[in-house]
N, C-alpha and C positions, 0 to 999 in steps of 0.2 A: 504494500500500500504506500503510495507516494506521500511524502511528508508535505503538508500544506504550509505555505510560506506567507509572510507578511500579514499574519492574522493578529498580531499583537503580542505583547509580552506575556510570558507565563509566570513572571516573578510574583504576581499577586495571587497565585493559585497554589497554596501549600497547606500544610497541616492546620495552620491558624484559620484557614477559610472554612474548615469543616466543623460544624457545630453539632454537638451531641445533645439530644433532648430526652431520650428514654431508652430502656432496654428492649430486648427482642422477645421477652417472655410471652407465652400464651398464643403466639402466632400459629403454631402447629395445632394447638388445641382448639382454637376458634378461628380458622382461616377466613370464614365468611365475613368477619368483622373488618378484615383488611383488604380483601379482594372481591367482596360481594357475595360470591358463592364458589362452590368447587365443581361447577359444571363447565361447559365449554367457555362460557363468558369469563369465569375466573381464570381458566387456563390461558386464554389469550391476553388477559390482563397482565400476566407475568411478562409476556413478550413486550407489551406496550411500555411497561415500567422500565425495562432495560433500554429499549430504543429511545424513550423519552430522555433518559440521561444523556445519550449521545446528541439528541436534538438540542438539549440545553447548551451543549458545547458549540453547536452550530449557531444558535441565537447569540451566543457570546462572541462569535466571530473566530472560533478556533477549529472548526471542523466543517468540511464540505462533502464528506462521504461516509455513508453508513452501509455496511454489508450485513445482510441477514440471511442465514442459511438454515433451512429445515433439513436436518440430517436424517439418515435412513432409520435411526432408532427413535425418532421423534424428539431428540434433543435439539436445542436451539443454540446457534452461535450468532452473536452480535458483535461486530467489530467496527470501530470508528477511527478516524485519523485526527482526533482531538489531542488535548494535552496529556492525557493519561491521568488516572486517579493518583493523587500524591501517595508516595510510599514511605515518607519519612515518619519517625515516631510521633504519635499524637499525644498532646499534653494531657488528654483525658486519662489514659492508662498506659502510655508508653509503648503500646503496640503499633505496628505499621498502620498508617492512616487508611490504607485500602482495606485492611482487615476490620477496622472500626466501622467503615462505611458498609461493609458486608455482613456485620454481625450485630449491629446495634440499630434498633428502629429509629427512624428520623435522624440519623446521622448523615449529614450531607451538606453540600454547598448551597442548598436552597433556603436554609434557615438562618435567621439573623442576618448580619452583614457579611454574608458568605461570598462565594465566588461568582454568583449569578445575580445580576440586577433583575432579570426576568427569567422565570423558569416555567416549564410545562409540567408534564406528568399528569396522570389522570386524577389521582387522589394524594400524591406525594408520599405514598407509603414506602417508596424507595426499593432499591435493589436488595436490601437486607431481607425483605419479605420474600422476594424471589428465591434468595438463598435458603431461607428457612423452609420453603415449600418444595425444594428440589431434592431429589435423591442424591445428586451431587452437583457441584458447581465448581468450575475452574476459572480463575481470573488471570489474565495475562496483561501486563502493563508495560508499554514501551515509552520510556520517559528519559529525556536527557541522554539519548543514545544507549540506554541500558534496558534490557528486557528482563522482567521478573514474573514469577508465577506462584500461585497458591491454590490449594484444593480444599474444598469444604464438603462435608456430607451431612445432609439435613441440617444445615446452618452451623455446623460445628467445624472449626478448622482441624483438618487432619494432617496438614503439613504447615510448616512455617513458610513465610515468603522466601522464595528461592534466592540464592546468590545471583547477582546480575550477570548477564551475558550481553555481548555486543548486539545491538539491534539496528537494522536499516530502515525501520519504520517508526511511527509515533502514534500513540493512541491507546485504546483499551479494548480488549477482547474478553467477552463473557460467554462461556459455554456451559450450559446447564441442562439437566434432564428432569422434567417435572416428576414429582413423586407420585407413584401409583397408589400409595397408601392414602394420599390426600384427594386426588382427583378421580372422578368417576371414569373418565376416559381421557387419555393423553394424546389423542389424535388432533392435530392442528388443522384448521381450515385455511387453505391458501387464499380463498376468496375473501374471508373475513380479514385476514392480515393485509392483503393487497389494498383493500379499501382504506384502511387506516393509514397505510404508508403513502398512498396516493394523496390523501388529505394532507398529511404532513409536508409532502413535497410541494404541493400547491401553495401552502401557507408559508413556506420557507424557500422562496425563489433562489436558485443557485445551489441548493442542497441536492446531492445525488443519493438516493436510497436504492440499493440493489438487492433483490430478493432471489435466492436460489433454492429450488426444491430438489433434494437428492433422494426422495423417498420412493420414487417409482422404479421398480425393478426392471432391469433390461433396457432402460431408456437413459439417454444422456441428460444430465441435469441442465435445465434451462434457467437462464438468469433474466429477470425482468428488471428494467431500470426505470425509476420514477425521478424525473427531473423536469422542472417547468420554470424556465426563465420568465415566462409571462405572468407568473404569480397568480394573484387573485382574479385578474381578467381571464386568464386561461382556465381557472377553476369555474367561473361562471359559464364560459363557453362550453366546457366539458359537461356541466349539468344540463345545459340546453341543447346538446348536440343532436338530439332526436326531436327537437321542436323547431318551429319556425319563429325566428326572432323578429321583433317589430323594428329593431334598428341594430346596427353594428358599427363599431365595436361596442362592448359593454362600457358603461360609465364607471370610471375608476377614481376613487377619492382617497387621499391619504393626508394625515396630519398628526401633530403631537401637541398636547397642551396639558400643563399641570402634571407631567410625568405619565400621561396616558397616551399611547400611540394607537391610532385608529386607521384601519384600512378597510375600504368598502368597494365592492364590485357589484353592479346591478344592471339588469336588462329585463325587457318585457318580451313575452312571447305570446303565441296565439292559443295557449291552453287556458283552462278554467281554474287551475290550481295555483297556489302560491308555493314556491320552493325557496325557503329561507333558512340559511344556516348561520348560526352565530357561534363565535369562538372567543374564549378569553384565555390568554396564554396557551393557545393551541388546544385547550380543552373544549370539546364540542358541548356547548351549553344548550342541551336539548330543551330545557325549560325556559330558555330566554334569559331575561333579567334586565338590568338597568341599561345596558348597551342597546338592547332591542327597543326599549321604550324611547330612548333618545333618537334612534334611527327612524322609527315610525313618525314621531312628532316632526322631525326635520323634513322627511320626505313629503308628508302631507302639506306642510306650510310652503315648502319650496315649489311644489307642483302647482298649488293653487295660485300663488303669486305670479308665477311665470305664465300660467294659463290665462290669467286675467290680463296681464300686460301684452300677451301675444294675441289676444282675442280668440284663443282656442276654446275658451269657456265663455259663453255668452253672458251678458250682464244680468239677465233675468234668472239665470241658472244658479242654483245654490252651490256653495263650495263643495268640493269633493271630500269625502270622509276617508279616514284611514282604511275602512273596510272596502270602500270603492277601489282603492289603489292596490288591493291585495291580489286581485285576479290576474294571472299571467306574470306575476313578478317573480323573477329569480334573483336572489341577492345573497351575497356572502359578506359578513362583517366579522372582522378579527380585531380584537383589542388586546393590547399588552400593557400590563401594569405591575408595579412592584409587589403589592400585597393584595391579591384578589381575595374576596370573601364570597364563598359559595353557600347556597342554601337550597331549599326545596327537597322534594322526596328523594331524588337521586343525587343530591349535592352537585347538581349541574345547572344551577341558576345563579347568575352573577348578582350580587347584592350591593356592590359598592355604589353608594348614592352619588358620588362625585362624577362617576362615569357617564351618567345620563346627560348632564349638562355639556360635558366635553364632546360626546358624540353628536348631540343636537347641534352644537355650534359648528363643528367641523363639517358635518354632512350638509347642513343648511347652506353654509357659505360655499361649499364645493359644488353642490347641485345648482345653486343660483348662477354661479360662474359658468358651469357646463351648459345650462340652458341658454345662456347668452351666446356662447361660442358655437353651440350646435342647436340652433332654434328648430331644426327639422324634426327633432326627436320628441318635442313636447306634445305635438298634436296627436301622434299615435297613442301616447300614454293617456292623454285626456279622453280620446275616443274610446279606448278600451275601458277606462274607468266609468265613463258615462253609461256604456252598455251594461257594465256590471251593476251600476246603481239601479238602472231600470229593471234588471233581472231581480235584484234584491227587493225592490218595491213590489214587483209582481208576485214575489214569493212571500211577502209579508203576511198575508192572510193565512196562507198555508202554514207558515212557520208558527204563527200565533196559535193556530188551532192545534198543531202538533205539540207545541210547547205547553199549552194549558193542560192538554190531556196527559202529557208525560210528567209534568212537574207536580200535578195535583194527584195523580194516581186515579183520576176519575175516567170514566168512559174507556176502560181497557178494551182492546180489540176482542170481538166476539170469538175469533178463532183461537185466542189464547186460552189454554187450559192451565189456570194458575194453580199454585201449590197452597196448602193451608198455612204453612209457616210464613210469618211476615218479618222474620229476622233476616236481612240480606246476607249476613255473614254465613248463614246456614243453608241458603237456597241456591238453586241452579236453574238456568233456563236452557232448554234444548231448542235450537233453531233447526227445524227438520225439513228436508226436501220432500214436498208432496203430501197430499192428503192421506194417501195409503199408508206411508211410513208414519205420518203424524198420528193416524188412528191406532197403529200398533204401539207407538210410543206412549200414547195416552193410556192405553189399557195396561201396558207392562210396567209403567213407572211406579215409583213410590210417591204418592200424592202429597205426602207430608212436606217434602222439600224439593220435588222436581216439577217444574212447569214446562209445558210443551207449546211451541209456536210453529205450526206448519206453514210453509210458504208454497205458493203455487208457481212453479216454474222458476225461471231465472229472474233475478231482480235487475233493476236498471244498472247499466255500467256508468257509475258516477264519474269516471275519469273523462268521459266525453259529454258530460251534462252540466249545465249551470245549476245554481242553487234552486231557482224557481221550478225547473223541470224535475229536479231530484225530489223536492218536497211535495210535489203533486203526485208522485208515484205511490200507489196504495201500499205496496209491500214495504217500502221504506218508512212510510208513515206508521205502519203497524209495528215495525221493529223499534222505532224511536219511542212510540207511546208505551210499548211493553217494557222497555228498559227504564223509562222514567227519569233519565238524567239529563235530557237535552243534548244538543249537538253544538259543535263549534265553540264560539266564545261563551255560549250559554251552558256549556257542559258543567254539571254540578255532581261531583263524585258522591256526595252525601245522599243524593236522591236515587242512586242506582239501586234498583229493586232486587237484583240478583248478583252475587259476587262470583258466580261461575257462569259464564256464557259459553255454551258448547255448540259448535257448528257440527251437525250430523247429516252427512250426505252419502249418497251411494258411492261405492268404491269403483267408479268408472269415470270415463272422460267427462260426461255431463256433470257428475257430482263434483269433480275437481274444478270444473268451470264455475259452478255455483259457489263453491267454497272461495274461489279467487275473487268473484264479484263481491261476496260478503266481506272478505278481508280488505278489499279495496275501499269499500264504504267505511268500514271501521277505522282503517288507517288514515283516510283523508278527513273524516269528520268526527271520529271519537278516538283519537290516538291514545288517549289516556287508558283505554281498555287494554291496549297492548303494553304500554309502559308500566302500568300498575299490576299487570299479571292477572287480569280477569278473563281473558279470552283463551278458549281451548278448541281443539279439533278432536272429535270422536274418531276412533278407528274401528269400524265394524269388521268382522271376519270376512275373508274371501271365500272360504270353503267350510263345509260341514262334512266331517269324515266319520263314517260309522264302521267300526270293527267289531262284529258280533253285536253285543249289547252296549259296547262302549262308544260314546260320542266324543269327538274331539273337534274343536274349532281352530282353524288355521288362519293366521293373519298374513302370512307370507308364503311364497312359493317354496321356500326352503323348508318351512314347517310341514307343508303338504308332502313334499318328497320324503321327509323323515317318517311321517306317519304311514305312508304307503310302503316304503322300503323296509320298515321295521316290523311290518305285519307278518305273522306266521304264514298266512296265505294271501298274498297281495290281490289275487283274483277275486277274493270275497270281500274286498274293501269297497264300501259305497262312498262315492264322492259327489257332493252337491256344490256347484258353483253358485254363490250368491251374486246375482246381477244387480240386485237392489235391496234396500232396507225393507221394502214392502214384501219381499219373499220370506221374511222371517215372521213367525207368529209372535205375539206379545211376550210370551215366556222366553223365547230364544233371544229376542231383542234385549230384554232385561238382563238375561244371563250373560250375554256376550259384550254388550255395548253400553249398558246403563247402570249395572250393579257396581257400586264403588269398590266392592271386594274383588271384582274380576276384570272390569273394563280397562281399556288402554286409552288414556287421554294424552294428547300432545299439547303442551302449553305453547301458546304463540307469544314469542318475546321479540322486542324490538332492540336487537343488539347494535344494529348499524343503520341509522336513519338514512344516510346517503345511499347505501346499497338498496335498502327497501324502496326508497323513492324511485331509484333507477329501474328496479324490477317491475314495479307496478306500472310505471310509465311505458316500459317496453311491452308488457303483456296486455295492458288494457288501453293503451293510447291509440292514436289515429294512424301512425305510420306502420306499414306492413314490413318494410325491409328490416328494421331492428328486431322485430318479433321473429321473423324467419331466421335471422342470424342467431338469435338467442336459442331458439328451439334446436337448430342444427348443432350448436356448440354444446348443448346440455342433454341431447337425446340419449347419450350413453348412460346417463344417470337415472333414467326412468326405470322404476322397479316393477310397476304393474301397469300394463297398457291394455286397455279393453278395446278391442276393435270388432 
């Protein structure tokens, strides 16, 4: 790895820059407290923590390359060309500083007056947690022309920092294997990792992130490089690549005030959705925060003033509202500040009050100047917003009707078979495909806590519909009313009538399409159901296998083969393929798909908003070409194809 030059002095990055806050106790006992959970999400969190340390070096100006390798044994290697973790004795305990960083929680240059003015990281738990939750971890540091290595096992040093040998590179290499005693599955998703690395590369123009996957047997490892000199403008264009932009290039604004740096890129397209991504110190603040409030205020004010002065908005017309300006907006805002304060359910909502005014000022002044320099872009923005306003006004009666029914719990839809319990925490709603399956579900359910809502056919594709058309759709009205919590800005989690919402469709192509339509609706208009863990997919069996008097239900082709092959006399095995839920009688449906003791539910989680937005846009949007390319690229992963 080539040494990066002219990036500044490393003299100010030593043992005294590393602040120690607390020990590493209890990390292995309660890993969820530090990484969220021990599922796939927590597993990938480890990778992000290590990579974010290298990104901090990049933001400080000392690193322009990060190499990430997924090794054949699912171990991860992350190497950068930064300054290298300090190795001199730390005043805290006299041990090498690198060992302190790797064995003591919250020991690092991000705390106090450390080595970094601005640092990223998802929750700042640090590489010490990665060390604690790894079967083993090896750190190699090349600093001042000397390379030194140390090995840890489950967070405990098993070697001392090695004697130095000559090195022709500079930086830090972390190689670790996630601990199978901690994680349910140690298989890493390349798609999940690629999305985060792409995000980081867009937000750090000039940074090269190279990802190599060496896990596929018999294939040469391929390296993917993420590097975008275009920065936030390139990010917006990437998000909008499958949509038709109303103007090009995107508007890009940058500024710094009171220690807060602000970068914004925005563009309008012909879609009906808003695609807005907010970041604070590279953390994706999915719940928004003060930077988002400042952005919306500035955008609304600047557009209205420019629309008036350019006559794009007639005198008799009312000012455009923030809601009018959401439709078709694609925007990325990234702020960097010294002491970010996060709040909200997932600790990803920026709370610094001073940021609102800074963003408002920078964005308003920047947009006003851009509209003067590029007067041709204000008219399409206004025309888009006026159409959106008319659609909102046309939808007002429908929204009010749905809202009243939903928020008061009155006039529940007649097709809803409600449960007797009124405690949301203990109840669940099955959204079922078709009246036939709905009838079986109503008969087979436990009426105490299970409610059934049958749907007739496919619901409206909300990706291609404005709010007024969506709210006039009877099936969507029924869903909103049954859930009781409202949609969009009116969503109120405390009014949600069921804390498990289960989509139950046939295990065929039509069922998959209906599930996708429902998921699109929930993602676009009730995303909290995904982020707060209320949404599930039921998994009905594909086959009923009878061996003598024994009945087995198989959910995969592999299970079916095992049942048939292991039978004493395979020729006497009876196999029934379930084409739909309606083919099961109420007792079978309860036993296989609704009984909490036996059923298989898949929780729908929103791990990556950027990736989810891209997939829904590809699958449910207007353009055929991206959808064909997606299906072609992913066809090999299809497990059950009903033709």
